[in-house]
C-alpha positions in Angstrom: 72.4 -34.6 -21.9 69.6 -35.9 -19.6 72.1 -36.2 -16.7 73.2 -32.6 -17.1 69.5 -31.5 -17.0 68.8 -33.3 -13.7 71.9 -31.8 -12.1 70.9 -28.3 -13.2 67.5 -28.8 -11.8 68.9 -29.9 -8.4 71.2 -26.9 -8.4 68.3 -24.6 -9.0 66.4 -26.0 -6.1 69.4 -25.6 -3.8 69.9 -22.0 -4.9 66.2 -21.3 -4.2 66.5 -22.8 -0.7 69.6 -20.7 0.1 67.9 -17.6 -1.2 64.9 -18.2 1.0 67.1 -18.8 4.0 69.0 -15.6 3.4 65.7 -13.6 3.2 64.5 -15.0 6.5 67.9 -14.3 8.1 67.9 -10.7 6.8 64.4 -10.0 8.0 65.3 -11.3 11.5 68.4 -9.1 11.6 66.4 -6.1 10.4 63.7 -6.6 13.0 66.4 -6.8 15.7 68.1 -3.7 14.4 65.0 -1.5 14.1 63.0 -2.9 17.0 61.5 0.2 18.8 62.9 0.7 22.3 60.5 1.4 25.2 60.7 5.1 26.1 62.3 5.8 29.4 59.7 8.4 30.4 56.0 8.3 29.7 52.6 8.5 31.5 50.2 5.7 30.7 47.3 7.1 32.9 45.6 9.5 33.0 45.4 10.4 29.3 44.9 13.7 27.5 41.4 15.2 27.9 40.2 13.0 30.8 38.0 14.3 33.6 39.4 13.8 37.1 37.9 13.6 40.5 39.3 12.8 43.9 42.6 11.1 44.2 44.1 10.2 40.8 46.7 7.5 40.4 49.4 8.5 37.9 51.0 5.4 36.3 53.8 5.1 33.7 57.6 4.7 33.4 60.5 6.8 34.7 63.7 5.0 33.9 66.6 6.2 31.8 70.2 5.1 31.4 72.2 6.8 34.1 68.9 7.5 35.9 69.0 10.1 38.7 65.4 11.1 39.7 62.0 12.0 38.5 59.4 14.6 39.6 55.6 15.1 38.9 54.1 18.6 38.6 50.8 20.1 37.5 49.8 23.6 36.3 46.6 25.4 35.2 46.2 25.3 31.5 47.8 26.9 29.6 51.0 27.0 31.8 52.5 30.4 32.3 56.2 30.6 32.9 57.4 28.3 35.7 54.1 28.0 37.6 54.5 24.3 38.1 53.3 22.8 41.4 54.9 19.6 42.6 52.9 16.4 43.2 54.7 14.7 46.1 58.4 14.9 46.3 61.5 14.0 44.4 61.7 10.2 43.7 65.2 8.7 43.1 64.0 5.2 42.4 63.2 4.3 38.7 59.7 3.0 37.9 58.8 0.8 35.0 55.1 0.5 34.1 54.1 1.2 37.7 52.7 3.9 40.1 54.5 7.2 39.7 52.4 9.1 42.2 49.0 10.1 43.5 47.4 13.5 42.7 44.7 14.7 45.2 42.6 16.9 42.9 40.3 17.9 45.8 42.9 20.4 46.8 42.8 22.4 43.6 39.9 24.4 42.0 37.9 22.8 39.3 39.3 23.6 35.8 41.7 22.6 33.1 45.2 21.4 34.0 48.4 20.1 32.5 50.4 17.2 34.1 54.2 17.0 33.7 56.7 14.2 34.3 60.4 15.1 34.4 63.0 12.3 34.4 66.5 13.6 35.1 69.9 11.9 34.5 73.0 12.3 36.6 74.7 14.4 33.9 72.0 17.0 34.4 70.0 16.3 31.2 66.3 15.4 31.6 63.3 14.2 29.6 59.8 15.8 30.1 56.4 14.3 29.3 53.1 16.3 29.3 49.5 15.2 29.6 47.2 18.1 28.5 43.5 19.0 28.7 42.9 17.3 32.1 39.6 18.6 33.6 39.2 18.6 37.3 35.5 18.5 38.2 35.0 17.7 41.9 32.1 20.1 42.5 29.8 18.8 39.8 26.8 17.4 41.6 26.1 13.8 40.9 22.6 13.4 39.5 20.4 11.5 41.9 18.7 8.6 40.2 15.0 9.1 40.0 13.0 6.3 41.5 10.1 5.4 39.2 7.6 3.3 41.0 6.4 0.3 39.2 2.7 0.3 38.3 0.8 -1.7 40.8 -2.0 -4.0 39.7 -5.3 -2.3 39.8 -7.4 -3.4 42.8 -10.9 -4.6 41.9 -13.6 -2.0 42.5 -16.3 -3.4 44.7 -19.7 -3.5 43.0 -22.5 -2.4 45.3 -25.3 -4.9 45.7 -28.4 -4.3 43.7 -31.1 -3.2 46.1 -34.2 -5.3 46.1 -37.3 -3.3 45.4 -40.2 -4.3 47.6 -43.5 -3.2 46.1 -46.0 -2.2 48.7 -49.5 -3.5 47.8 -52.2 -1.1 48.8 -55.6 -2.6 49.1 -58.1 -0.8 46.9 -61.4 -0.4 48.7 -64.4 -1.9 46.7 -67.0 0.8 46.3 -70.4 0.0 47.8 -73.3 -0.2 45.3 -75.4 3.0 45.2 -78.9 3.4 44.0 -79.2 5.6 40.9 -82.5 7.2 40.0 -83.1 7.1 36.2 -85.0 9.9 34.6 -88.5 9.2 33.3 -88.5 8.9 29.5 -90.5 11.5 27.7 -92.2 11.1 24.4 -90.3 12.7 21.5 -92.2 15.2 19.5 -92.4 14.4 15.8 -92.4 17.4 13.5 -95.0 17.0 10.7 -94.6 18.3 7.0 -96.0 21.8 6.6 -96.8 23.2 3.1 -95.5 26.7 2.6 -96.5 28.4 -0.8 -94.1 31.3 -0.4 -91.0 29.0 -0.2 -92.2 27.0 -3.2 -92.6 30.1 -5.4 -89.2 31.4 -4.5 -87.6 28.1 -5.4 -89.4 28.0 -8.7 -88.2 31.5 -9.6 -84.6 30.6 -8.7 -84.7 27.5 -10.9 -86.1 29.4 -13.9 -83.5 32.2 -13.5 -80.6 29.6 -13.4 -82.0 27.8 -16.5 -82.3 31.2 -18.4 -78.7 32.1 -17.5 -77.5 28.7 -18.8 -79.3 29.1 -22.1 -78.1 32.6 -22.5 -74.5 31.6 -21.9 -74.9 28.7 -24.4 -76.3 31.1 -27.0 -73.4 33.5 -26.5 -70.9 30.7 -27.1 -72.8 29.6 -30.2 -72.8 33.2 -31.6 -69.1 33.6 -30.8 -68.3 30.4 -32.6 -70.3 31.5 -35.7 -68.5 34.9 -35.8 -65.1 33.1 -35.6 -66.0 30.8 -38.5 -67.2 33.8 -40.6 -64.0 35.6 -40.0 -61.9 32.6 -41.0 -63.9 31.9 -44.2 -62.0 33.2 -47.3 
């Protein structure tokens, strides 16, 4: 029973190996069968939508079975009818990933163009390839770079020397002594006390009048207070 189990395990491993080998072989055959073939007519450069100036090199491939010739043409976009203008002449030598021709765009007005590659076979059939949206712009002025001067280091500003102030000393003349004549002192007159009866009488009368007015005012206040007390008494 154990021997039969080992043999079955070995058979399984062999079957797995064969299955993996068949898978790899089948994948290889499929890749060979469905490997994409390089086209016999295509333009690698320029590409759709590029802006062209001056002489433009057109590169690509023009090679078909039973190859006869190829031609390059251009037309304003969109092309109308058979208004295709040849670039160069007819070339009867196949080209593979090389230079197909040179287009001098300075001989055409600025604008949008379509490029065409036609590869013909000897039986009369042909293949055409188009590159669209090519913009020829030869008259666009190239902007002149603006030179921006670098800031120079500031030069030191000279400081004017401080002027020295020279004080001019003017000699002040010393006045000569002069003789002053002093006035002769005079004796001051002393006013004596003079008794005037009229002034004394008027002062006495004024004092008596003031005292009488004071006592009259005090009596009035006393009388007023007595009346208020009498009124308040129940």
